[in-house]
N, C-alpha and C positions, 0 to 999 in steps of 0.2 A: 501224909503228903503236905508239902509246905509251898509257898509261894515266894519267889524272889521279887514279886512286884512291890514296889514302895509306891512313890507317886511318879517319880521320873528319875533318871540317872544323876548322880551328884554333879552340881554346877551347871546342870542342863536349864536354860531359860529361853523364852521368847526375846527377839530382839526387839527393843522399843525404839521409836525414832519419831520425830514431829514433822519432817518434811516430805520423806518419800521412802518407800521400802520395796524391795523385791525378793522374790524366793524362785528359784528355779532348778532345774536338775544339773546346771552346768555353771561352773564359776564364770566362765566367759560369758554366757547369756545373761547371768545377774549383774556382772559389771557394766555390760553394754547397756542394760536398763537402767542402772544407777547413773550412767553418764548422761543419758538422755534427760533424767529428771533434773540432775545438777546443771544441766545446760537451760534449763528452764521449760523442757517439754513435759507435758502432762501424763497421765497413766497410760493413755491410749498409745501415745508417742512410744513410751518406754516398753509397752506391751508389744509393738510392732517390731521394735528393734531386738528384744529377746527371741521373739518367734522365728526372726530370720536367722539369728545366731544359732538356735537350737537345730534348726533345719540343716546347718553346717556340721556341727560338733557331734551331734547325736542321729546319724542316718540310719541306724537300727530301730530307731524309736519313732522318727517322725521325718517329714519333708516337704519339699515343694510339691511332691507327687501325691500329697496325702490330703487329710482333712484337718478342719479346725472349727471347735465350738467354744464361745466365750458368753461371758455376761460382763455388761459395763454398768456399775452404779455410780450415778452422778451424785455430786454433793448434796442435792435436794432430797435424796432417797428414792428417785426415779431409777428403774432399771430396764435394760435393752438387752434382748437376747440375739446372739447371731448364730445361725445354723449354716454350717458350710460342709456338709456331707456330700461327695460326690454322687452323681446319679449313674445308673447302669447306662451303657452305651445303647444306641439304636438296634445293634446286633445281638443283645443279650436276650435271646428267647429261651424260654424254659427247655424247649426240645434240643437246645444246643448243650445242656447240662444234665443230660440223661445219665451220664456216669458220675454225676456229683459236681459240686464247684472244687476247681483244683486250687491247691495252696499257692503255687507257684506258677510264674508266667504271664503273659498278657490277658488270657482268658479269666484271670483271677482279679482283674484291675477294674476299677470305677474311675470314672471322670475325677482328676484332682479337683478338690474344693478350696484349699488353702490360698492359692493366689487370688481368686475373686474375694475371698474373706478379707485379705490384706487390702485390697482396693476399696471394698465397701466401707471397712473399718477406718481407713485414711481418709475417705472423703467425709464420713459423718463427723468425726471427732479429733483427728489429728491437728497438729499446730505447726509441725515441722515437715519440710519436705521429704517425700521418701527416699531421695537419694541419702540425705542425713541420716534417716533412721536405719537404712541398710548398709552404712558405712562400714560398721564394724563385720558383720557378716560377710561383705565383699573381700574385705581384708584378709579375713581367716580361711574364706574358699580360695583366694588366688594365692596367697602367701603360704598358707598352710597353718596348722595348729597342731600341739602335741596331743596325741591320742590319749585318752583317760583310761584308767585302769578297766572299767566297765565296759567302755567301747572295744578295748583290746580283747577282753573276754567274749564279747559278741562276735568279733571278727574271727577268732579262733574256733568259736562253736558252729559258725555258719560259713566256714571257710568253701567246703564243698559245694554248697550252693551257689555261693557267689561266683566261684570259679566255674561254673557250668554256663554261665552267661558271659561271653567274651567282653561286652562293653561294662558289665559290673565289676569283672575281674580287673580291667584296665583302671577302674576308679578306685576300688577297694583292696585290691591286691596288686599293688604297682610293681612289687618286686617278685610277684609269684607267690608270696607268702602273708599271712595276715600280719598287718602292723602291730608292734608290741607297744607296750604303754610307754609314753614319752617320744616315740617316734612321730614325725610330722606327717599329715595327711594333706595333700594338695588336691584341689578341685577345681581346675580351671574352667570346664565347662560349666559347672555350677555358678561359678563366679560370673560368667558371661550372661547366664540366663537370669541371675538375680539383678545384674545391672541392666538388663533390658527391661526387667519389671520396674525398676527403682525409675527409670526414665520414662517409660509409656504405659505403666500401669497393667491392667488386666489384659489389654490387647495384646502386648507383647507375649503372654503366656499363651493365651487361646486362640490368637489369630496370626501372630508372627511367625517367624522361623521356627521358634519351639514347638508351637502348636501343629506346624506342618510336618515337623520330624515326628512328633507323637502320633497324628494320624497316618503318616507313612508307614510307621512301625505296625501298628494294627492292621492296615491294608495288607502288609505283606506277611505277616506272622500269625495274625488272629481273624482273618476273613473279614475285616472291616468291623470289628466288634464296637469300636469307637471311631467316629468319623470327624472330619474337621467341622462339619455342621453341628455335631454334638458338642464339640468344645466350644464353638462360637456361641452357642444357646445356653450355656450353663450359668447359672447365677447362685450366689449365696443368697441366704434369707435372713432378714432382720424383722424383729416383731417383739411382741409382749412375751416374757416368760409365763410358764405354768406357775400358779400358787397354791398354797395351802396354809392354813393356821395351826400353829402347834404351840398350845400352852401360852397363848398370848403373843407370839412371835409370827412372822410372816415368812414362810420360806420360799424362795422362788427357785425354778428349775428350768432347764433348757426345754423348749417345746417339741413336740414330735417332728421329725422322725427319730430324735433322741428318746433314749429308754429313761430320761430323768425322772418322768412320772413314777417310776418305781419308788424312789425315795420318798416322794410325797404320799404316796399310798400307804407305805410302811409307817410314816409319822402319824398320819390320820388313824390307822389302825391302833396305834399305840397311845394316842392321845388320851383315850378314856380311862387308861389303866395308870396305876400308881407306881411307876418305875423308881420314884425317888424313894419310897419306902422299902421297895425290894432290895435296892442298893445297887451300885456300880458293880459290875463283874459278879452279880449273883447269878445262880443257876436260873432262878425265875427270870430275870431280865434277859439273859442270854438266849434261854430256850425259847421265850416268846418272840424276841426279834427274829431268831432264825426262822420260826415258824410263819410270821407274817411275810417275811421275805418271800417264802415258797409261795404263798397265796399271791403275791404281788406279781412275781414272774410268771406265774400261771396265766394271770391276766394278759401279761405282756405277749405271751405266745398266742393266746386266743383272740385278741383283739388289735394289736399294735401293727402298724404300718405306715407306708407313705401318706401323710395327710391329704395329698393331692388326689389319692387314689382311695384310700380306706377312711371311712367316717366313723368317728367315735365321739360319742357323747362324754366330753371330758368334764362337764359340769357334774354329770351322774357319777362317772368313774372316781371322781376326786371329792365327792361329798361326804361330809362327817356320818350322814345316816347309812351310806352304803359300807363305809369303814366300819361301822359299830357292827353291822350285820355280818361282815366278812371275818373279823376278828372273832367272831362267836364260833367259827370253824376251828380254831386253835384248840387242841387237846392240851391242857395246862401240865399233865403229866407224861405225855408220850409224844415222840417224834414221829411225825408223817412222813412216808415215802412219796413225797410229791415230786413234782417237776423240779430239775436241777438247773444248772447254769453251764455256760460253756466252759471247759476247763483247759481248753488250748492255750498255748503260750501267747500271748499278746504283749507287745511294747508300745507304749504311749508315754507322752510326757506332760505334764501339768504345771502351770506356774501362775503366780499372783504377783499384781503389782498395785501400790497405792501411791497418790501423789500428796502435794502440800495442801490442795484444796478439799481433801477428802474423797477424792475419786478413787474407785478401786476397779480392777480387771481381774477376773479370774478366767483363765484360758487354758483350753487342753487341745493337743494335737497329735496325729498319729498316722502312720502308714499301715495300721492294723496288726499283723504279726510282725515278728523281728524282720527287718529289711524288706517288710511288704512282699510285693511279687517276686522280689530278687532280682527285677529288669531294671536296669539304667537305660533311658532310651538315648542312643548314640548321639554325640553332639550337643547334648543338653546338660548333662549330669543329673538329670531328674530321675530319681528313683521312685517306681509306681507303687501304689498301694496295692494290697489284695483285699479290699473290703467288699468284693463279691461274696466273700466266705460269710458275710452276716445274713445273706439272704436264706430262704428256705426253698427246697425244690418239691415241697409239698404243695399241690395245687389248692389244697383245700384251706390253706393257712393265708392269712392277709399279708404276710410278709414273702409271698412267693416272688421269685426272680421274674422281672418283666423289663422291656426296654424303656428307657427313660425314667425308670422308678427309683426312688431313694430307698435303700434299705433301713430297717431298724437298726439305730446307732447306738453302740455303748458309750459313746464320748457324752460326757455331761459335766456341768459344774453347777454350783448351788450358791446362793446367799441367804442370809438370816438376818431380818430387819426386826427391830424392836421400836415401837413409838414412831414409825417412819424413818428411823435412821439405821445405819448400817451396823450391824453387830459382827458378823462374819461373812467371810466370801471365801470360797476354797473349791477343792476337789482333788482327785487322785488319779492316776493311772491304775490299770488292773482289770480291763475287760468288763466282765459280767459283774465282778464284785466290787466295782467302784462304788456302786449304790450303798451296799451295805458298809463298806467302810465309812463313807460319808454319814450313814446313819448313827454309826457309833461314835463319831465326832460330835455330832449335833447333840445327841442325847447325853453324853458325858458332860457336855458344858451346860445344856439346858436343864436337865432333869438332877444331874449330880453335882453341879457347880464346879467342875474341874476348870482349871484355866486352859488357856489355849494350847500351851506347850504340854502340860500333862495329859489332855485329850487326845492328842497326836500321839504320844509315847505309850499310852495305855495298852496293855496286851489286848490282841485283836484276834476275832475270829473272821473267816472269809468265806472261800468258796464252799459250796454245798453241793452234793448231789444225791438225791434221796434222802437217806438217814446220814451219809457221809458228811462231815465238817471238818474243815482244817482249822486248827486253833493253835496259838503261839503256847509254848510251854511255860511262859510266866503268869499264864492264867492261873488264879488259885486253885490247889489242888482238890479242895472240896467242892469247887465248882465244877471242875472236869469229872470228878467221880458221879456227881449228881447228874450231870447231862449224860453220862454214859448208862446211868441207871434209867434215865427216861428214853434209852434208846437211839441216842446219837452215837455214831460211828466215828471217833475221834482221830484225825489224823495230825500229828504234832511235829512240825518240821524243825522246830528251835525256837529260840527267844526272840529274834527279830526277823521275821521271815519275809524276804524281798517280794515273795508272791502275793503278799497281804497288801501291796500298795506303797506309795510314797507321797503321802499327802501334803500339800503346801496350804498354807491358811493365813489369811489377815483377820485381825480383829480390830476394831475401832472403839476407842475409849478415851473420853476426857480430851477429845481433839487431838490425840495421838494415835501411833500405829503400835499394835503388835504383830510381828510376822515370824512364823516358824515354819521349818521343813522337816519332813520325816527323816529319821535315822536309817530306815531300812534301805535305802539305796544313796547313790551318789547325789548332792545338792550342794546349794549355795545360797546364803542369806546376806542381804546387805541394805543399809539405810543411812540416812544422813538427817 
């Protein structure tokens, strides 16, 4: 068995630029961010522009009716985290989900968190008016944009689901059939909603006509699951990220209710081990990373929940002493049949922006599964999320559904700082396997010395369930054979598996930027 893995594909390299850079999942979002940077805006301004455009051009992945999580790294190395995961409505009682939490319909939706995130972020650090920052998104929603190949594929795959909701079909199946690649998609109601937010901020969404229509839809179709009072009361959260030391670096992650703590737990367990001598892509390294991932996910299930409701001693959970004890549970020669992760199809988009002053934003946003709940609220163009699916219906678990509660959230971003200065800022879509993609990139660079592009391009392992693990077939043949000998049941989808993420990564070095985007999905990188 041989491997096709070298270091990276011929001619592949990170983009280097001194003044500003952006990497997103769509060329129009990347160009919107770059336009703002070139006009003198900072990374926060550019991130807001990209975020709004992505809501227009990738409705399968994200939208105004979804959530957003991000970290901002200032030029002095200080880091601020923003969590904008929507809460369950006041009508979201456990007994209302006796038959489980549905994937579709209004009963699957939490309060949208992204619009309040925009408002808070703009207030804290933007320099340009929101109308200017949303200008390109408004234009694309009002006048239309050519549907990309990936979006056309998503429309075709979810045609029947969208067709079952008249308001959604009107927006996304305007001729009764899924738009093909290159055909224009116009979203006039969404343009009006974005314009109202640009003029009047969060109130336009949560209290104005848009909020009234959302509340009316829930009153008529979902028994008042989310009310007008629920919408008015919703707020995004701003604060300190979680931190952990890894080989002399400081790694920051989203605080709860994000499950970003899983990345930090895995790094802390690996810190005492000599991954460098084991070798990048060796069976020893990958086996150990898979097994510590299982332990960290077990902690999430047992302990994590909305921090306003569930108390966790994070100093203890993220202590090197606990990590050293926990990694002792790993059998170096045998895969364990421990708790897995969610294998359901999730669509999310992540992007990064850096400005001329050295400020960086790493931002992830989502409607959870593809096209969220499938419901567009009439007259608003707002496609609602189905994030209720992240709650548990087991009353013994801390993440059990309850009114006004935030679910444990898959969305997370990370940064790596060295000597108080930014080294990396990144993230990836990919549901529960976001954290292990992030783990592989951080360890590839810190332990194995790979550059930013090679770390993103390296063969990847991903979703695990018990002993089952998804690996790309570019993984060295002897590594795969040894993993199987140790009891891992390998699933091999191909050389560049879309389901293993779409990492976007910034690196800061010698006063200039390197930026790279994953080849596993559509993306675009630009700088100047």
